[in-house]
Backbone as JSON Lines, residues from 0, in Angstrom:
{"i":0,"aa":"M","n":[-59.18,-124.03,65.45],"ca":[-60.47,-123.96,66.11],"c":[-60.63,-125.15,67.06]}
{"i":1,"aa":"A","n":[-61.25,-124.89,68.16],"ca":[-61.49,-125.95,69.12],"c":[-62.51,-126.93,68.57]}
{"i":2,"aa":"K","n":[-62.24,-128.2,68.79],"ca":[-63.12,-129.22,68.24],"c":[-64.29,-129.54,69.15]}
{"i":3,"aa":"V","n":[-64.15,-129.32,70.42],"ca":[-65.18,-129.72,71.37],"c":[-66.52,-129.02,71.14]}
{"i":4,"aa":"P","n":[-66.58,-127.71,70.96],"ca":[-67.9,-127.09,70.75],"c":[-68.63,-127.62,69.52]}
{"i":5,"aa":"F","n":[-67.89,-127.82,68.43],"ca":[-68.52,-128.33,67.22],"c":[-69.02,-129.75,67.41]}
{"i":6,"aa":"A","n":[-68.24,-130.58,68.06],"ca":[-68.63,-131.97,68.26],"c":[-69.84,-132.07,69.18]}
{"i":7,"aa":"S","n":[-69.82,-131.34,70.28],"ca":[-70.95,-131.41,71.2],"c":[-72.2,-130.78,70.6]}
{"i":8,"aa":"L","n":[-72.04,-129.71,69.85],"ca":[-73.18,-129.09,69.19],"c":[-73.81,-130.03,68.17]}
{"i":9,"aa":"S","n":[-72.98,-130.66,67.36],"ca":[-73.48,-131.59,66.36],"c":[-74.16,-132.79,67.01]}
{"i":10,"aa":"A","n":[-73.58,-133.31,68.07],"ca":[-74.18,-134.45,68.77],"c":[-75.52,-134.08,69.41]}
{"i":11,"aa":"A","n":[-75.59,-132.89,69.98],"ca":[-76.85,-132.45,70.6],"c":[-77.94,-132.24,69.56]}
{"i":12,"aa":"I","n":[-77.59,-131.68,68.43],"ca":[-78.59,-131.46,67.37],"c":[-79.05,-132.8,66.8]}
{"i":13,"aa":"A","n":[-78.11,-133.74,66.61],"ca":[-78.5,-135.07,66.12],"c":[-79.38,-135.79,67.13]}
{"i":14,"aa":"A","n":[-79.08,-135.63,68.42],"ca":[-79.92,-136.24,69.46],"c":[-81.33,-135.65,69.43]}
{"i":15,"aa":"L","n":[-81.43,-134.36,69.2],"ca":[-82.75,-133.74,69.07],"c":[-83.5,-134.29,67.86]}
{"i":16,"aa":"G","n":[-82.77,-134.49,66.76],"ca":[-83.38,-135.09,65.58],"c":[-83.89,-136.5,65.85]}
{"i":17,"aa":"T","n":[-83.12,-137.27,66.62],"ca":[-83.54,-138.62,66.97],"c":[-84.78,-138.6,67.86]}
{"i":18,"aa":"A","n":[-84.8,-137.69,68.83],"ca":[-85.96,-137.58,69.71],"c":[-87.21,-137.19,68.91]}
{"i":19,"aa":"L","n":[-87.05,-136.3,67.97],"ca":[-88.19,-135.9,67.14],"c":[-88.66,-137.05,66.24]}
{"i":20,"aa":"A","n":[-87.72,-137.85,65.76],"ca":[-88.1,-139.01,64.94],"c":[-88.91,-140.01,65.76]}
{"i":21,"aa":"F","n":[-88.47,-140.27,66.99],"ca":[-89.24,-141.17,67.86],"c":[-90.61,-140.58,68.18]}
{"i":22,"aa":"L","n":[-90.67,-139.28,68.37],"ca":[-91.95,-138.63,68.62],"c":[-92.88,-138.79,67.42]}
{"i":23,"aa":"A","n":[-92.34,-138.65,66.22],"ca":[-93.16,-138.82,65.02],"c":[-93.72,-140.23,64.94]}
{"i":24,"aa":"V","n":[-92.91,-141.22,65.28],"ca":[-93.38,-142.61,65.26],"c":[-94.47,-142.82,66.31]}
{"i":25,"aa":"Q","n":[-94.29,-142.25,67.49],"ca":[-95.31,-142.36,68.52],"c":[-96.61,-141.66,68.12]}
{"i":26,"aa":"L","n":[-96.48,-140.49,67.52],"ca":[-97.68,-139.77,67.08],"c":[-98.44,-140.57,66.04]}
{"i":27,"aa":"R","n":[-97.71,-141.21,65.13],"ca":[-98.38,-142.02,64.11],"c":[-99.1,-143.19,64.78]}
{"i":28,"aa":"G","n":[-98.49,-143.8,65.77],"ca":[-99.11,-144.93,66.47],"c":[-100.34,-144.53,67.26]}
{"i":29,"aa":"E","n":[-100.36,-143.31,67.77],"ca":[-101.48,-142.83,68.57],"c":[-102.6,-142.23,67.71]}
{"i":30,"aa":"G","n":[-102.36,-142.08,66.42],"ca":[-103.4,-141.57,65.54],"c":[-103.38,-140.07,65.31]}
{"i":31,"aa":"Y","n":[-102.31,-139.41,65.64],"ca":[-102.21,-137.96,65.43],"c":[-101.56,-137.67,64.08]}
{"i":32,"aa":"E","n":[-102.16,-138.16,63.03],"ca":[-101.61,-138.04,61.69],"c":[-101.35,-136.6,61.23]}
{"i":33,"aa":"P","n":[-102.18,-135.63,61.6],"ca":[-101.91,-134.27,61.12],"c":[-100.56,-133.7,61.59]}
{"i":34,"aa":"Y","n":[-100.02,-134.24,62.68],"ca":[-98.79,-133.69,63.25],"c":[-97.55,-134.46,62.83]}
{"i":35,"aa":"V","n":[-97.73,-135.66,62.28],"ca":[-96.59,-136.52,61.98],"c":[-95.67,-135.89,60.95]}
{"i":36,"aa":"E","n":[-96.23,-135.33,59.89],"ca":[-95.4,-134.78,58.82],"c":[-94.55,-133.61,59.31]}
{"i":37,"aa":"S","n":[-95.11,-132.73,60.11],"ca":[-94.34,-131.58,60.57],"c":[-93.25,-131.99,61.56]}
{"i":38,"aa":"V","n":[-93.53,-132.95,62.42],"ca":[-92.51,-133.41,63.36],"c":[-91.42,-134.16,62.62]}
{"i":39,"aa":"A","n":[-91.79,-134.98,61.63],"ca":[-90.79,-135.7,60.85],"c":[-89.93,-134.73,60.05]}
{"i":40,"aa":"T","n":[-90.53,-133.67,59.53],"ca":[-89.76,-132.66,58.81],"c":[-88.78,-131.95,59.74]}
{"i":41,"aa":"A","n":[-89.21,-131.65,60.93],"ca":[-88.31,-131.03,61.91],"c":[-87.15,-131.96,62.25]}
{"i":42,"aa":"S","n":[-87.43,-133.25,62.31],"ca":[-86.38,-134.22,62.58],"c":[-85.34,-134.22,61.46]}
{"i":43,"aa":"V","n":[-85.8,-134.21,60.23],"ca":[-84.87,-134.19,59.1],"c":[-84.07,-132.89,59.09]}
{"i":44,"aa":"V","n":[-84.7,-131.79,59.42],"ca":[-83.99,-130.51,59.48],"c":[-82.89,-130.56,60.53]}
{"i":45,"aa":"M","n":[-83.14,-131.22,61.65],"ca":[-82.11,-131.34,62.69],"c":[-80.93,-132.18,62.2]}
{"i":46,"aa":"Y","n":[-81.2,-133.27,61.49],"ca":[-80.11,-134.09,60.96],"c":[-79.29,-133.33,59.92]}
{"i":47,"aa":"V","n":[-79.96,-132.58,59.06],"ca":[-79.25,-131.79,58.06],"c":[-78.41,-130.71,58.74]}
{"i":48,"aa":"T","n":[-78.96,-130.09,59.76],"ca":[-78.23,-129.07,60.5],"c":[-76.99,-129.66,61.17]}
{"i":49,"aa":"A","n":[-77.14,-130.84,61.77],"ca":[-75.99,-131.5,62.39],"c":[-74.92,-131.8,61.34]}
{"i":50,"aa":"A","n":[-75.34,-132.25,60.17],"ca":[-74.38,-132.54,59.11],"c":[-73.67,-131.27,58.64]}
{"i":51,"aa":"L","n":[-74.41,-130.17,58.54],"ca":[-73.8,-128.91,58.13],"c":[-72.81,-128.39,59.17]}
{"i":52,"aa":"V","n":[-73.09,-128.63,60.43],"ca":[-72.14,-128.24,61.49],"c":[-70.84,-129.03,61.32]}
{"i":53,"aa":"V","n":[-70.96,-130.33,61.02],"ca":[-69.76,-131.15,60.82],"c":[-68.99,-130.66,59.59]}
{"i":54,"aa":"V","n":[-69.69,-130.35,58.51],"ca":[-69.02,-129.86,57.31],"c":[-68.3,-128.55,57.6]}
{"i":55,"aa":"T","n":[-68.94,-127.66,58.34],"ca":[-68.31,-126.4,58.7],"c":[-67.08,-126.63,59.56]}
{"i":56,"aa":"W","n":[-67.18,-127.56,60.49],"ca":[-66.07,-127.91,61.37],"c":[-64.88,-128.42,60.56]}
{"i":57,"aa":"V","n":[-65.14,-129.31,59.62],"ca":[-64.07,-129.88,58.8],"c":[-63.44,-128.81,57.92]}
{"i":58,"aa":"R","n":[-64.27,-128.01,57.28],"ca":[-63.74,-126.97,56.4],"c":[-62.95,-125.92,57.18]}
{"i":59,"aa":"A","n":[-63.4,-125.57,58.37],"ca":[-62.67,-124.6,59.19],"c":[-61.34,-125.18,59.63]}
{"i":60,"aa":"G","n":[-61.32,-126.46,59.94],"ca":[-60.08,-127.11,60.33],"c":[-59.07,-127.16,59.2]}
{"i":61,"aa":"R","n":[-59.54,-127.4,57.98],"ca":[-58.63,-127.42,56.84],"c":[-58.09,-126.04,56.52]}
{"i":62,"aa":"R","n":[-58.93,-125.03,56.68],"ca":[-58.51,-123.68,56.38],"c":[-57.4,-123.22,57.33]}
{"i":63,"aa":"H","n":[-57.51,-123.6,58.59],"ca":[-56.52,-123.18,59.59],"c":[-55.26,-124.02,59.56]}
{"i":64,"aa":"S","n":[-55.32,-125.22,59.0],"ca":[-54.13,-126.06,58.98],"c":[-53.2,-125.71,57.83]}
{"i":65,"aa":"N","n":[-53.69,-125.01,56.81],"ca":[-52.83,-124.65,55.67],"c":[-51.98,-123.48,55.96]}
């Protein structure tokens, strides 16, 4: 399997998670408390998704190398 799509996909999803985390911090600073939890949850979901993409990439690579 090609490594580039998985790497770029994982990096893009992690970057989205980072952007959402910064947004959550800004929302908390501006006083938009009702939205902080949902944005922070979306950020965590993006990090978990990026990690799952990496796990899938590694497992697919091992399966094809045997």
